[in-house]
N, C-alpha and C positions, 0 to 999 in steps of 0.2 A: 504494500500500500504506500502511496505517496505521502511524504512528510507534509504536515500542515504548513500553510503559508498565509501571511496576512495580505489581504487585498482590500482596496478602498474603492467604494462605489459612490458615484455622484448621482443624485436624484433630482429631478426637476419636473414641474408641470405648470401650465398656465391657462388651461381651458377646462371646462367642466367644473369639477370640484378639486382644485389642485392640492390643497392640504390633505384632503381625504385620500387622494390618489397616492401621494407620497407616503402617508402613514400605512396604507394598504400594501404598498411595495416594500416597505421596511419589514412588515410582518411576513410577506412572501419570501424575502431574503432569509429570514430566520427559519423557514421551512425547507430550504434547499438541502439536498442530501450532502453528507460529509462536510457540512458547513455550520458555523455558529456565528451569531452576531456578537462581536466584542464590545462595540460602542456605536451609538447613533447620535448624531448632532441634533440640536434644536432645529426647527424649521425656520427658514429665513425668507423674507420677502425681498426679491432682488429685481432691479430694473431689467427689462428685456434687453437682449444683447444682439448685435448683428445688423442693426439698421433697419429692421422690419418693425413697422408699427403694430404693436400687439400689447396685451395685458402684461403686467408684472408677473414674474415667476415666483413659485414657492420652491426653494431649493433646500437640500439637506445632503449629508454624507453619512456613510455607514462603513465601519471597519469590520471586516470579516476575518475569521480564521477558516480556511477551506483546504480540502484535499482535492478539489476539482482542478483540472487543468485550466489554463486561461481560456482555451477554446470552448471547453464545456461550460465554464462560468459565463462567458459571453452568450452562448446559446441559451442558458437559463435566464439571463437578463432580458434577452430579446423575447423570450416566451412570456415573462412577466409583463413586458410592455404590451405585447399582443393581447393578453387577457385584460389589460386596462383600456384597450381600444386603440392602441397605436399601431398604425400600419406603415411599414417601410416599403414603399414601392418606388419605381422610377419617377413617378409623378411627385411623390412627397420628397424625394431626394433633391428636387430642384428648389424646394422651400427649405434649404439647409438650416436656417435659423428661425424658422417659423413657429407658430404656436404648437403646443404639444399637450396631449392628454397625459402623457408620462414619458420621460426620457431617463434612461438608466445608462450611465457610462462607467466602464471599467477604467478607473483613473490610474490605479497602481496595482501591481501584482508583485509583492515583495519589492526587491530592488531590480527586477528584471526589466530589460528593454526588449520589446517584441515588435518586430516589423514584418507583418504578414498581410496578405490581402484580407481586408475586412477587420483586422485586429492590430491596433497600434497602442502599445503601452510603454511608457506612460502616455496618457491621453495627450495628443500632440499640442494642445493649447492650454493644458492645465496650468502651467507656470505663469500664464498671463490673464487668467480668468478669476477675478475676485469672487464671483458667484459660486465657484467651486472651491476656491482656497479658503474662504471664511469658514464654511461649515467643516471642511477637512481639518483645518488648523485647530478647531475645537476638540476633535477626537484623536488626531494623529499628528501633532505639530512637529514631531521629530522624524517622521517618515521621510525617506529620501526620494525626491523626484530625480531619477537618473538624468544626469546632464545639467541639473538646475539647482541642486542642493536640497536642503530640508524644506518641508512645506511652510514652516513659519518664516523662513528666509524669503521664499518666493512671495508670500503674502505681503511682506514689508515692501516689495518692489511694485505693487499694484495699487490702484486707487479703489478702495472699498467703500467709497461714499455711496449712500443710498441703500446699502444692504443692512436690513434691520431684522432682529429676531422677532418672530411672531409670539404673541402671548400664548401660554400653554392652554390647552383645552380645559385643564383642571380649573381654570379661573372662569369657566363658563363662556369663553369666547371661541367662536368657531372661525378659524382663519379663512374659510371660504366665504364668509359674509363680511369680512373687514373691507372698508372702502380702500380702493387702490389709489396710489398717487395720481392726482389729476382728476379724480372723481369728485363730483360736487357733494357737499355734505360732510 
């Protein structure tokens, strides 16, 4: 059996019920075979990225310990996305940074650098995306992004303005009903 390795997953959604989708995905990650969730970040409201007009995102990160290969783990992430209503087709690929019911990214797989068709680890833009680095730094600040240093160091080099933690549901606030930046009221 393969030795366990720590992997980091980035989660995001901005259509439908984004906070519920992210929470459901975290629960689905905990159900993966030969995998356990070591930590999950708070949920964060983050500005949409990529120059496409769309609602803000809800983002989070999860630290896993897994015996799954990176290819198998990616397959499982795509399966969780499909169950949440995300379809990856040639048409949706043209909307690279468009709205998403759920987006799961394999950000880190130990200290491995993987460059295969359909699988790049670390995530190619991780070191420059505050919406991924802020929640990741909460749960795995000392993990190394191969070629870029520790997560916390990468976070220091980006602008994290506008990324705010959402209030926990325990306080009676549903993140899916919070007004978004720019909304009236």
